BATIDO-455734 format. One record per residue: residue number from 1; residue in three letters; x, y, z of N, C-alpha, C in turn. Coordinates in steps of 0.2 Angstrom, whole numbers, plus 5000, padded with zeros to 4 digits. Example, Ala and Ser with C-alpha at 12.3 -4.5 7.8 and 13.67 -1.06 7.14 Angstrom:
2
(1 ALA (5066 4972 5039) (5062 4978 5039) (5066 4984 5039)),
(2 SER (5064 4989 5035) (5068 4995 5036) (5064 5000 5039)),
***
This chain:
318
(1 MET (4793 4993 4989) (4794 4987 4984) (4788 4984 4984)),
(2 SER (4785 4983 4977) (4778 4980 4976) (4779 4972 4976)),
(3 THR (4785 4970 4974) (4786 4963 4973) (4787 4959 4980)),
(4 LYS (4783 4954 4981) (4784 4951 4987) (4788 4945 4987)),
(5 LEU (4793 4944 4991) (4798 4939 4991) (4797 4933 4995)),
(6 LYS (4799 4928 4992) (4799 4921 4996) (4806 4920 4999)),
(7 VAL (4806 4920 5006) (4812 4920 5010) (4812 4914 5014)),
(8 ALA (4818 4911 5014) (4819 4905 5018) (4825 4907 5024)),
(9 PHE (4823 4905 5030) (4828 4906 5035) (4831 4899 5038)),
(10 LEU (4837 4898 5037) (4841 4893 5039) (4843 4895 5046)),
(11 MET (4839 4892 5051) (4841 4895 5058) (4839 4890 5063)),
(12 ASP (4841 4891 5070) (4839 4886 5075) (4831 4887 5076)),
(13 PRO (4828 4881 5079) (4821 4882 5080) (4819 4888 5085)),
(14 LEU (4814 4891 5083) (4812 4897 5087) (4811 4896 5094)),
(15 GLU (4809 4890 5096) (4808 4888 5103) (4814 4888 5107)),
(16 ARG (4820 4888 5104) (4826 4888 5107) (4829 4895 5108)),
(17 LEU (4826 4900 5105) (4829 4906 5105) (4826 4911 5110)),
(18 ASP (4830 4916 5112) (4827 4922 5116) (4824 4927 5111)),
(19 LEU (4818 4926 5110) (4815 4930 5104) (4815 4938 5106)),
(20 LYS (4815 4940 5112) (4816 4947 5113) (4822 4950 5111)),
(21 GLY (4827 4946 5111) (4834 4949 5109) (4837 4946 5103)),
(22 ASP (4833 4942 5099) (4836 4938 5094) (4836 4942 5087)),
(23 THR (4842 4942 5084) (4842 4946 5078) (4839 4943 5072)),
(24 SER (4839 4936 5072) (4835 4933 5066) (4828 4934 5067)),
(25 PHE (4825 4934 5073) (4818 4935 5074) (4816 4942 5071)),
(26 ALA (4821 4947 5073) (4819 4954 5071) (4819 4955 5063)),
(27 LEU (4824 4951 5060) (4824 4951 5052) (4818 4948 5049)),
(28 ALA (4816 4942 5053) (4810 4939 5050) (4804 4943 5051)),
(29 LEU (4803 4947 5057) (4797 4951 5058) (4797 4956 5053)),
(30 GLU (4803 4960 5051) (4803 4965 5047) (4801 4962 5040)),
(31 ALA (4803 4957 5038) (4801 4954 5031) (4794 4952 5031)),
(32 GLN (4791 4950 5036) (4784 4948 5037) (4780 4955 5036)),
(33 GLU (4782 4960 5039) (4778 4966 5039) (4778 4969 5032)),
(34 ARG (4783 4968 5028) (4784 4970 5021) (4780 4966 5017)),
(35 GLY (4777 4961 5019) (4772 4956 5015) (4776 4951 5012)),
(36 HIS (4783 4950 5014) (4786 4944 5011) (4784 4937 5015)),
(37 THR (4784 4932 5012) (4782 4926 5015) (4789 4923 5018)),
(38 ILE (4788 4921 5024) (4794 4918 5028) (4794 4911 5029)),
(39 HIS (4799 4907 5028) (4799 4900 5029) (4805 4898 5034)),
(40 HIS (4805 4893 5037) (4810 4890 5042) (4812 4884 5040)),
(41 PHE (4819 4883 5041) (4821 4876 5040) (4828 4875 5044)),
(42 THR (4830 4869 5046) (4836 4868 5050) (4841 4864 5045)),
(43 PRO (4847 4864 5047) (4852 4861 5043) (4851 4854 5041)),
(44 ASP (4848 4850 5046) (4846 4843 5045) (4840 4842 5040)),
(45 ALA (4837 4848 5038) (4832 4847 5033) (4834 4848 5026)),
(46 LEU (4840 4849 5025) (4843 4850 5018) (4844 4844 5015)),
(47 ILE (4842 4844 5008) (4842 4838 5004) (4846 4840 4997)),
(48 LEU (4850 4835 4995) (4853 4836 4988) (4851 4830 4984)),
(49 ARG (4847 4831 4979) (4845 4826 4974) (4846 4828 4967)),
(50 SER (4850 4824 4963) (4851 4826 4956) (4854 4833 4955)),
(51 ASN (4858 4834 4960) (4862 4840 4961) (4857 4847 4962)),
(52 LYS (4851 4845 4964) (4847 4851 4966) (4846 4851 4973)),
(53 VAL (4846 4857 4976) (4845 4858 4983) (4838 4859 4985)),
(54 LEU (4836 4855 4990) (4829 4855 4993) (4829 4856 5000)),
(55 ALA (4824 4857 5003) (4824 4857 5010) (4816 4855 5013)),
(56 ASN (4816 4852 5018) (4810 4850 5021) (4808 4856 5025)),
(57 ILE (4804 4861 5023) (4803 4868 5025) (4796 4869 5027)),
(58 CYS (4795 4874 5031) (4788 4876 5033) (4788 4884 5033)),
(59 LYS (4782 4886 5031) (4780 4893 5032) (4779 4894 5039)),
(60 PHE (4781 4901 5042) (4780 4902 5048) (4777 4909 5049)),
(61 GLU (4774 4911 5054) (4771 4918 5055) (4773 4920 5062)),
(62 LEU (4774 4927 5063) (4776 4929 5070) (4770 4934 5072)),
(63 ASP (4769 4934 5078) (4764 4939 5081) (4767 4942 5088)),
(64 ILE (4769 4948 5088) (4772 4951 5094) (4767 4955 5098)),
(65 GLU (4761 4956 5095) (4756 4960 5099) (4754 4956 5105)),
(66 ASN (4754 4950 5105) (4752 4946 5111) (4758 4942 5114)),
(67 GLY (4764 4945 5114) (4770 4943 5117) (4775 4940 5112)),
(68 PHE (4781 4940 5113) (4787 4938 5109) (4786 4931 5107)),
(69 ASN (4783 4927 5111) (4784 4919 5111) (4778 4917 5106)),
(70 ASN (4774 4921 5103) (4769 4919 5099) (4771 4919 5092)),
(71 TYR (4772 4913 5089) (4773 4911 5082) (4770 4905 5080)),
(72 LYS (4769 4904 5074) (4765 4898 5071) (4769 4895 5065)),
(73 TYR (4771 4888 5066) (4773 4885 5061) (4768 4881 5057)),
(74 TYR (4768 4881 5050) (4764 4878 5046) (4767 4871 5044)),
(75 GLU (4763 4867 5040) (4765 4860 5039) (4772 4860 5035)),
(76 LYS (4776 4856 5036) (4782 4855 5032) (4781 4852 5026)),
(77 ASN (4785 4854 5021) (4785 4850 5014) (4791 4851 5011)),
(78 ILE (4793 4847 5007) (4800 4847 5003) (4799 4852 4997)),
(79 GLN (4803 4857 4997) (4803 4862 4992) (4810 4863 4989)),
(80 LEU (4810 4865 4983) (4817 4867 4980) (4819 4874 4983)),
(81 LEU (4825 4874 4985) (4827 4881 4988) (4828 4886 4982)),
(82 SER (4829 4884 4976) (4830 4888 4970) (4823 4892 4969)),
(83 ASP (4818 4890 4972) (4811 4893 4971) (4811 4899 4976)),
(84 PHE (4815 4900 4980) (4815 4906 4985) (4820 4911 4982)),
(85 ASP (4818 4917 4984) (4822 4923 4981) (4828 4924 4986)),
(86 ILE (4828 4923 4992) (4833 4924 4997) (4833 4918 5002)),
(87 VAL (4839 4916 5004) (4840 4911 5009) (4845 4915 5014)),
(88 LEU (4842 4916 5020) (4847 4919 5026) (4850 4913 5030)),
(89 MET (4856 4913 5030) (4860 4908 5034) (4861 4910 5040)),
(90 ARG (4856 4909 5045) (4857 4912 5052) (4857 4907 5057)),
(91 GLN (4860 4901 5055) (4861 4896 5060) (4866 4898 5065)),
(92 ASP (4865 4897 5072) (4871 4899 5076) (4876 4894 5076)),
(93 PRO (4882 4896 5077) (4888 4891 5078) (4886 4886 5084)),
(94 PRO (4889 4880 5085) (4896 4879 5083) (4897 4879 5075)),
(95 PHE (4903 4881 5073) (4905 4880 5066) (4908 4873 5065)),
(96 ASP (4903 4868 5065) (4905 4861 5065) (4904 4858 5058)),
(97 MET (4905 4852 5057) (4904 4849 5050) (4897 4849 5048)),
(98 SER (4892 4850 5052) (4885 4851 5050) (4884 4858 5047)),
(99 TYR (4888 4863 5050) (4888 4869 5047) (4891 4870 5040)),
(100 ILE (4897 4866 5040) (4901 4866 5034) (4897 4863 5028)),
(101 THR (4894 4857 5030) (4890 4854 5025) (4884 4858 5022)),
(102 ALA (4881 4862 5026) (4876 4867 5024) (4879 4872 5019)),
(103 THR (4885 4874 5020) (4888 4879 5016) (4889 4876 5009)),
(104 HIS (4891 4870 5009) (4892 4866 5003) (4886 4866 4999)),
(105 LEU (4881 4864 5002) (4874 4863 4998) (4871 4869 4996)),
(106 LEU (4871 4874 5000) (4869 4881 4998) (4873 4884 4993)),
(107 GLU (4879 4882 4992) (4883 4885 4987) (4881 4883 4980)),
(108 LYS (4877 4877 4980) (4875 4875 4973) (4869 4878 4971)),
(109 LEU (4866 4883 4975) (4860 4886 4972) (4862 4891 4967)),
(110 PRO (4857 4892 4962) (4858 4897 4956) (4859 4904 4959)),
(111 LYS (4862 4908 4955) (4863 4915 4957) (4857 4919 4958)),
(112 LYS (4851 4917 4955) (4845 4921 4956) (4843 4920 4963)),
(113 THR (4845 4915 4967) (4843 4914 4974) (4849 4917 4978)),
(114 ILE (4848 4923 4981) (4853 4926 4985) (4854 4923 4992)),
(115 VAL (4860 4921 4993) (4861 4918 5000) (4865 4923 5004)),
(116 VAL (4863 4925 5010) (4866 4929 5014) (4868 4926 5021)),
(117 ASN (4875 4926 5022) (4880 4928 5018) (4882 4922 5013)),
(118 ASN (4886 4924 5009) (4889 4920 5003) (4892 4913 5007)),
(119 PRO (4889 4908 5006) (4891 4901 5009) (4898 4899 5008)),
(120 PHE (4900 4901 5002) (4907 4899 5001) (4912 4903 5005)),
(121 GLU (4911 4909 5006) (4915 4914 5010) (4914 4913 5017)),
(122 VAL (4908 4911 5019) (4907 4909 5026) (4911 4903 5028)),
(123 ARG (4911 4898 5024) (4915 4892 5025) (4922 4894 5026)),
(124 ASN (4924 4899 5022) (4931 4900 5022) (4933 4906 5027)),
(125 ALA (4928 4908 5031) (4929 4914 5035) (4927 4913 5043)),
(126 PRO (4929 4908 5046) (4927 4907 5053) (4930 4913 5057)),
(127 GLU (4926 4916 5061) (4927 4923 5064) (4934 4924 5067)),
(128 LYS (4936 4919 5070) (4943 4920 5074) (4949 4918 5069)),
(129 ILE (4948 4916 5063) (4953 4915 5058) (4953 4920 5053)),
(130 PHE (4947 4922 5050) (4946 4927 5045) (4949 4934 5048)),
(131 VAL (4948 4935 5054) (4951 4942 5057) (4959 4942 5056)),
(132 THR (4962 4936 5056) (4969 4936 5056) (4972 4938 5049)),
(133 ASN (4967 4939 5044) (4969 4943 5037) (4971 4950 5039)),
(134 PHE (4970 4953 5044) (4971 4960 5046) (4975 4960 5052)),
(135 PRO (4981 4957 5052) (4985 4957 5058) (4987 4964 5061)),
(136 HIS (4988 4969 5057) (4989 4976 5059) (4984 4979 5063)),
(137 LEU (4978 4976 5063) (4972 4979 5067) (4971 4975 5074)),
(138 MET (4975 4969 5075) (4973 4964 5080) (4978 4965 5086)),
(139 PRO (4976 4963 5092) (4981 4962 5097) (4986 4956 5096)),
(140 GLU (4991 4956 5099) (4996 4950 5099) (4992 4944 5099)),
(141 THR (4993 4939 5094) (4988 4933 5094) (4993 4927 5091)),
(142 LEU (4991 4921 5094) (4994 4915 5093) (4989 4910 5092)),
(143 ILE (4989 4906 5087) (4985 4900 5086) (4989 4894 5085)),
(144 THR (4989 4889 5090) (4993 4883 5090) (4990 4878 5095)),
(145 LYS (4993 4872 5095) (4991 4867 5100) (4998 4865 5104)),
(146 ASP (5003 4868 5102) (5010 4867 5105) (5010 4870 5112)),
(147 ILE (5010 4866 5117) (5010 4869 5124) (5016 4873 5125)),
(148 ASN (5022 4871 5123) (5028 4875 5124) (5028 4882 5121)),
(149 VAL (5025 4882 5115) (5024 4889 5111) (5019 4893 5115)),
(150 ILE (5014 4890 5118) (5009 4894 5122) (5012 4896 5128)),
(151 LYS (5016 4892 5131) (5020 4895 5137) (5024 4900 5136)),
(152 SER (5028 4900 5130) (5032 4906 5129) (5029 4912 5127)),
(153 PHE (5023 4911 5124) (5018 4917 5123) (5016 4920 5130)),
(154 ARG (5014 4916 5134) (5012 4918 5141) (5018 4921 5145)),
(155 ASP (5024 4918 5144) (5030 4921 5147) (5031 4928 5145)),
(156 GLU (5030 4929 5138) (5031 4936 5135) (5026 4941 5137)),
(157 PHE (5020 4939 5137) (5014 4944 5138) (5011 4944 5145)),
(158 GLN (5012 4939 5149) (5010 4938 5156) (5002 4937 5156)),
(159 ASP (4999 4942 5155) (4991 4942 5155) (4989 4940 5148)),
(160 ILE (4985 4934 5148) (4983 4931 5142) (4975 4929 5142)),
(161 ILE (4973 4929 5136) (4966 4926 5135) (4967 4919 5131)),
(162 ILE (4964 4914 5133) (4964 4908 5129) (4957 4906 5127)),
(163 LYS (4955 4904 5121) (4949 4903 5119) (4949 4898 5113)),
(164 PRO (4943 4894 5113) (4943 4889 5107) (4942 4893 5101)),
(165 LEU (4945 4889 5096) (4946 4893 5089) (4939 4893 5086)),
(166 TYR (4934 4889 5087) (4928 4889 5084) (4922 4889 5089)),
(167 GLY (4923 4892 5095) (4918 4894 5099) (4914 4900 5098)),
(168 ASN (4909 4901 5102) (4905 4907 5101) (4902 4909 5108)),
(169 GLY (4899 4915 5108) (4896 4917 5113) (4899 4918 5120)),
(170 GLY (4906 4918 5119) (4910 4918 5125) (4911 4912 5129)),
(171 GLN (4909 4906 5126) (4910 4900 5129) (4917 4897 5129)),
(172 GLY (4919 4895 5134) (4926 4892 5134) (4932 4897 5134)),
(173 VAL (4930 4904 5136) (4935 4909 5136) (4938 4910 5143)),
(174 PHE (4945 4909 5143) (4948 4910 5150) (4953 4916 5150)),
(175 HIS (4953 4920 5155) (4958 4925 5156) (4963 4922 5161)),
(176 LEU (4969 4921 5159) (4974 4919 5164) (4979 4924 5166)),
(177 LYS (4979 4926 5172) (4984 4931 5175) (4991 4927 5176)),
(178 PRO (4996 4931 5177) (5003 4928 5177) (5004 4923 5182)),
(179 ASN (5001 4923 5187) (5002 4918 5192) (4997 4913 5193)),
(180 ASP (4992 4912 5188) (4987 4907 5188) (4990 4900 5187)),
(181 GLU (4988 4896 5192) (4991 4889 5192) (4987 4885 5188)),
(182 ASN (4981 4887 5185) (4977 4883 5181) (4979 4882 5174)),
(183 PHE (4984 4885 5172) (4987 4886 5165) (4987 4879 5162)),
(184 TYR (4991 4874 5165) (4991 4867 5162) (4985 4863 5162)),
(185 SER (4981 4864 5167) (4975 4860 5168) (4970 4863 5163)),
(186 ILE (4970 4869 5161) (4965 4872 5156) (4967 4869 5149)),
(187 LEU (4973 4869 5148) (4976 4867 5141) (4974 4859 5141)),
(188 GLU (4975 4855 5146) (4973 4848 5146) (4966 4847 5145)),
(189 MET (4962 4851 5148) (4955 4851 5147) (4953 4852 5140)),
(190 PHE (4956 4857 5137) (4954 4859 5130) (4956 4853 5125)),
(191 PHE (4962 4851 5126) (4965 4846 5121) (4962 4839 5122)),
(192 LYS (4959 4837 5128) (4955 4831 5129) (4948 4832 5125)),
(193 GLN (4945 4838 5125) (4939 4839 5122) (4939 4839 5114)),
(194 SER (4945 4842 5112) (4945 4843 5105) (4952 4842 5102)),
(195 ASN (4953 4841 5096) (4959 4841 5092) (4961 4847 5089)),
(196 GLU (4957 4852 5090) (4958 4859 5087) (4963 4863 5090)),
(197 PRO (4967 4867 5087) (4971 4872 5090) (4967 4877 5094)),
(198 LEU (4970 4881 5098) (4967 4886 5102) (4970 4893 5099)),
(199 MET (4966 4898 5101) (4968 4905 5100) (4970 4908 5107)),
(200 ILE (4976 4911 5107) (4978 4914 5113) (4980 4921 5111)),
(201 GLN (4978 4926 5115) (4979 4933 5114) (4981 4937 5120)),
(202 LYS (4985 4942 5119) (4987 4946 5124) (4981 4949 5127)),
(203 TYR (4980 4949 5134) (4974 4952 5137) (4974 4959 5136)),
(204 LEU (4968 4962 5134) (4967 4969 5133) (4963 4972 5139)),
(205 LYS (4967 4976 5143) (4964 4979 5149) (4958 4983 5147)),
(206 ASP (4958 4986 5141) (4952 4990 5139) (4945 4986 5139)),
(207 VAL (4945 4980 5139) (4939 4976 5140) (4935 4978 5146)),
(208 ARG (4938 4981 5151) (4934 4983 5157) (4930 4989 5155)),
(209 ASN (4931 4992 5150) (4927 4998 5147) (4922 4996 5142)),
(210 GLY (4923 4989 5140) (4918 4986 5135) (4921 4983 5129)),
(211 ASP (4917 4979 5126) (4919 4976 5120) (4913 4978 5115)),
(212 LYS (4916 4982 5110) (4911 4986 5105) (4909 4981 5100)),
(213 ARG (4903 4980 5098) (4900 4977 5093) (4898 4982 5088)),
(214 ILE (4901 4981 5082) (4899 4986 5076) (4896 4981 5071)),
(215 ILE (4890 4983 5068) (4887 4980 5063) (4888 4983 5056)),
(216 LEU (4890 4980 5051) (4892 4982 5045) (4887 4979 5040)),
(217 LEU (4884 4983 5035) (4880 4981 5030) (4883 4983 5023)),
(218 ASN (4884 4978 5019) (4888 4979 5013) (4894 4983 5014)),
(219 GLY (4898 4982 5020) (4904 4985 5021) (4904 4992 5025)),
(220 GLU (4898 4994 5026) (4897 5001 5029) (4894 5000 5036)),
(221 ILE (4896 5004 5041) (4894 5004 5048) (4886 5007 5048)),
(222 VAL (4882 5003 5051) (4875 5004 5052) (4873 5005 5059)),
(223 GLY (4877 5003 5064) (4875 5003 5071) (4881 5000 5075)),
(224 ALA (4881 5002 5081) (4886 4999 5086) (4883 4999 5093)),
(225 LEU (4886 4995 5097) (4884 4993 5104) (4890 4992 5108)),
(226 ASN (4890 4995 5114) (4896 4993 5119) (4893 4988 5123)),
(227 ARG (4897 4982 5125) (4895 4977 5129) (4900 4977 5135)),
(228 VAL (4898 4979 5141) (4902 4979 5147) (4902 4973 5151)),
(229 PRO (4907 4970 5153) (4907 4964 5157) (4905 4965 5164)),
(230 GLN (4902 4960 5167) (4900 4961 5174) (4906 4961 5178)),
(231 LYS (4906 4963 5184) (4911 4964 5189) (4914 4957 5190)),
(232 GLY (4920 4955 5190) (4923 4949 5191) (4923 4944 5185)),
(233 GLU (4921 4947 5179) (4920 4943 5173) (4924 4947 5167)),
(234 SER (4928 4943 5164) (4932 4945 5158) (4928 4945 5152)),
(235 ARG (4923 4941 5151) (4919 4941 5145) (4914 4946 5145)),
(236 SER (4913 4949 5139) (4907 4954 5139) (4901 4952 5135)),
(237 ASN (4901 4946 5132) (4896 4943 5128) (4889 4944 5132)),
(238 MET (4884 4946 5128) (4878 4947 5131) (4875 4940 5134)),
(239 HIS (4877 4934 5131) (4875 4928 5133) (4877 4926 5140)),
(240 VAL (4883 4929 5142) (4885 4928 5149) (4885 4934 5153)),
(241 GLY (4880 4938 5152) (4878 4944 5156) (4881 4951 5155)),
(242 GLY (4885 4951 5149) (4887 4958 5147) (4882 4963 5146)),
(243 LYS (4883 4969 5149) (4878 4974 5149) (4878 4978 5143)),
(244 PRO (4873 4978 5139) (4873 4983 5133) (4872 4990 5134)),
(245 GLU (4876 4994 5131) (4876 5001 5132) (4877 5005 5126)),
(246 ARG (4874 5011 5125) (4875 5015 5120) (4882 5017 5119)),
(247 THR (4884 5018 5112) (4891 5020 5111) (4892 5024 5105)),
(248 SER (4898 5026 5103) (4899 5030 5097) (4905 5027 5093)),
(249 ILE (4905 5029 5087) (4910 5027 5083) (4916 5032 5083)),
(250 THR (4922 5029 5085) (4928 5033 5086) (4932 5033 5079)),
(251 LYS (4937 5037 5078) (4941 5038 5072) (4944 5031 5071)),
(252 ARG (4947 5028 5076) (4950 5021 5076) (4945 5016 5074)),
(253 ASP (4939 5016 5076) (4934 5011 5074) (4932 5012 5066)),
(254 GLN (4932 5018 5064) (4931 5020 5057) (4936 5017 5053)),
(255 PHE (4943 5018 5055) (4949 5016 5052) (4948 5008 5051)),
(256 ILE (4947 5005 5056) (4947 4997 5056) (4941 4995 5051)),
(257 CYS (4935 4998 5051) (4930 4996 5047) (4932 4998 5039)),
(258 ASN (4935 5003 5038) (4937 5005 5031) (4943 5000 5029)),
(259 GLU (4947 4998 5033) (4952 4993 5031) (4949 4986 5029)),
(260 ILE (4943 4984 5032) (4941 4977 5030) (4935 4978 5026)),
(261 SER (4932 4984 5024) (4926 4985 5020) (4926 4982 5014)),
(262 GLN (4932 4983 5010) (4932 4981 5003) (4932 4973 5003)),
(263 SER (4936 4970 5007) (4936 4963 5007) (4929 4960 5009)),
(264 LEU (4925 4963 5013) (4919 4960 5015) (4914 4961 5009)),
(265 LYS (4914 4966 5005) (4910 4967 4999) (4912 4962 4994)),
(266 GLU (4918 4962 4993) (4921 4957 4987) (4919 4950 4988)),
(267 LYS (4918 4948 4995) (4917 4941 4997) (4909 4940 4997)),
(268 GLY (4905 4945 4997) (4898 4944 4997) (4896 4943 5005)),
(269 LEU (4900 4946 5009) (4899 4945 5016) (4895 4952 5018)),
(270 TYR (4888 4952 5017) (4885 4958 5017) (4882 4960 5024)),
(271 PHE (4881 4955 5028) (4879 4956 5035) (4884 4954 5040)),
(272 VAL (4888 4958 5043) (4893 4956 5047) (4893 4960 5054)),
(273 GLY (4896 4957 5059) (4897 4960 5066) (4904 4959 5068)),
(274 ILE (4907 4965 5069) (4914 4965 5071) (4915 4967 5079)),
(275 ASP (4920 4964 5082) (4921 4965 5089) (4927 4969 5090)),
(276 ILE (4927 4975 5093) (4933 4979 5095) (4934 4981 5102)),
(277 ILE (4940 4979 5105) (4942 4981 5112) (4947 4986 5111)),
(278 GLY (4946 4992 5114) (4950 4998 5113) (4952 4999 5106)),
(279 ASP (4958 4998 5104) (4960 5000 5098) (4961 4994 5093)),
(280 PHE (4959 4988 5095) (4960 4982 5092) (4954 4978 5090)),
(281 ILE (4953 4975 5084) (4948 4971 5082) (4950 4964 5084)),
(282 THR (4945 4960 5087) (4946 4953 5089) (4943 4948 5085)),
(283 GLU (4937 4950 5083) (4933 4945 5079) (4929 4948 5073)),
(284 ILE (4928 4944 5068) (4924 4947 5062) (4918 4941 5062)),
(285 ASN (4912 4942 5064) (4907 4937 5064) (4903 4938 5057)),
(286 VAL (4903 4932 5054) (4900 4932 5047) (4895 4926 5047)),
(287 THR (4894 4922 5052) (4890 4917 5052) (4883 4919 5054)),
(288 SER (4881 4921 5060) (4875 4924 5062) (4876 4930 5067)),
(289 PRO (4878 4936 5064) (4880 4941 5069) (4873 4944 5072)),
(290 THR (4874 4946 5079) (4869 4948 5083) (4870 4955 5085)),
(291 GLY (4865 4958 5089) (4865 4964 5092) (4861 4969 5090)),
(292 ILE (4857 4968 5084) (4853 4974 5081) (4847 4976 5086)),
(293 ARG (4844 4971 5090) (4839 4973 5094) (4841 4978 5100)),
(294 GLU (4847 4976 5102) (4850 4980 5108) (4852 4987 5105)),
(295 ILE (4854 4987 5099) (4856 4994 5095) (4849 4998 5094)),
(296 LYS (4844 4995 5092) (4838 4998 5091) (4835 5001 5098)),
(297 ILE (4836 4997 5104) (4834 5000 5110) (4838 5006 5112)),
(298 ASN (4844 5005 5111) (4849 5010 5114) (4850 5017 5109)),
(299 ASP (4849 5015 5103) (4850 5021 5098) (4844 5022 5093)),
(300 SER (4839 5019 5094) (4833 5019 5089) (4835 5019 5082)),
(301 ILE (4840 5015 5080) (4842 5013 5074) (4839 5007 5071)),
(302 ASN (4835 5007 5066) (4832 5001 5064) (4836 4997 5058)),
(303 ILE (4840 4993 5061) (4845 4990 5056) (4841 4985 5052)),
(304 GLU (4836 4982 5054) (4832 4977 5050) (4829 4980 5044)),
(305 LYS (4827 4986 5045) (4824 4990 5039) (4829 4991 5034)),
(306 MET (4835 4994 5037) (4841 4995 5032) (4843 4988 5028)),
(307 PHE (4843 4983 5032) (4844 4976 5029) (4840 4975 5023)),
(308 TRP (4833 4975 5024) (4828 4973 5019) (4828 4978 5013)),
(309 ASP (4830 4985 5015) (4830 4990 5010) (4836 4987 5005)),
(310 PHE (4841 4985 5008) (4847 4983 5004) (4846 4977 5000)),
(311 ILE (4843 4972 5003) (4841 4966 5000) (4836 4967 4994)),
(312 GLU (4831 4971 4995) (4826 4972 4990) (4829 4976 4984)),
(313 ASP (4833 4981 4985) (4837 4984 4980) (4842 4979 4976)),
(314 LYS (4845 4975 4980) (4849 4970 4976) (4846 4965 4972)),
(315 ILE (4840 4963 4974) (4836 4959 4970) (4833 4962 4964)),
(316 ILE (4831 4968 4965) (4829 4972 4959) (4834 4973 4954)),
(317 THR (4840 4975 4956) (4846 4977 4951) (4848 4970 4948)),
(318 ASN (4847 4964 4951) (4849 4958 4948) (4845 4956 4943)),
***
């Protein structure tokens, strides 16, 4: 593509990230190598004035030849986001009011500025709630604050997982076995910290074999990775020590992806990561899906290249 794009990344500050494994860094590096100019801003830099969306934003450059931690920010200045060709909403959760406000503001951008993923749909698709649109693909699941209802669910399924509805990275996830005496203490802890309901699911023993992350681009599978939990750990997230391993796509995986593909495309959720344990989907990640660096290491699949090929083609056809 001869046209050079002006790209804005809404993301956490680079100094907070593990750049060797960060998906946003990989996407930014590929954009830079294609000659696109890359810019950085955080949610608190967003401005709405006269119904126009601006940001206190800065250009940045990446340099991996001298180590992954080499990057340079240029001076910040306030710019109209409508002057950018694409805005990548790559801010990590929590999915809080700051995140929701950002989606409202980005939704006001004209159609000529592509926002990935569609902020309206991101706001309406928290990963642990959006997946409930496909109950036939999920393990037995409950969302509630009612302690008696949770107890009845536990009595029925014995082995359960309790997790915060808007958490991420495996934080706050508990595996409660049938005789675990911490049941009420854990619920008390959650409800003192937040007014939000919890998600409770039947424990899937297949998690010992790994939690598969599949990346979909415009509804199509472009790569996958298995994340195996450490011994004595029920969580497989790489943030808590899950070991990334090469994997393959099963017929069941393909069936699950086919079932959700059309919905993703219709909603403009172009870059998505789903989590599958055994035969069941557990989450659909639309906020800032990760895993492409590990997929590249294990499978030599360059998802960042596929991503920008897709974006450039979409901008040309628009």
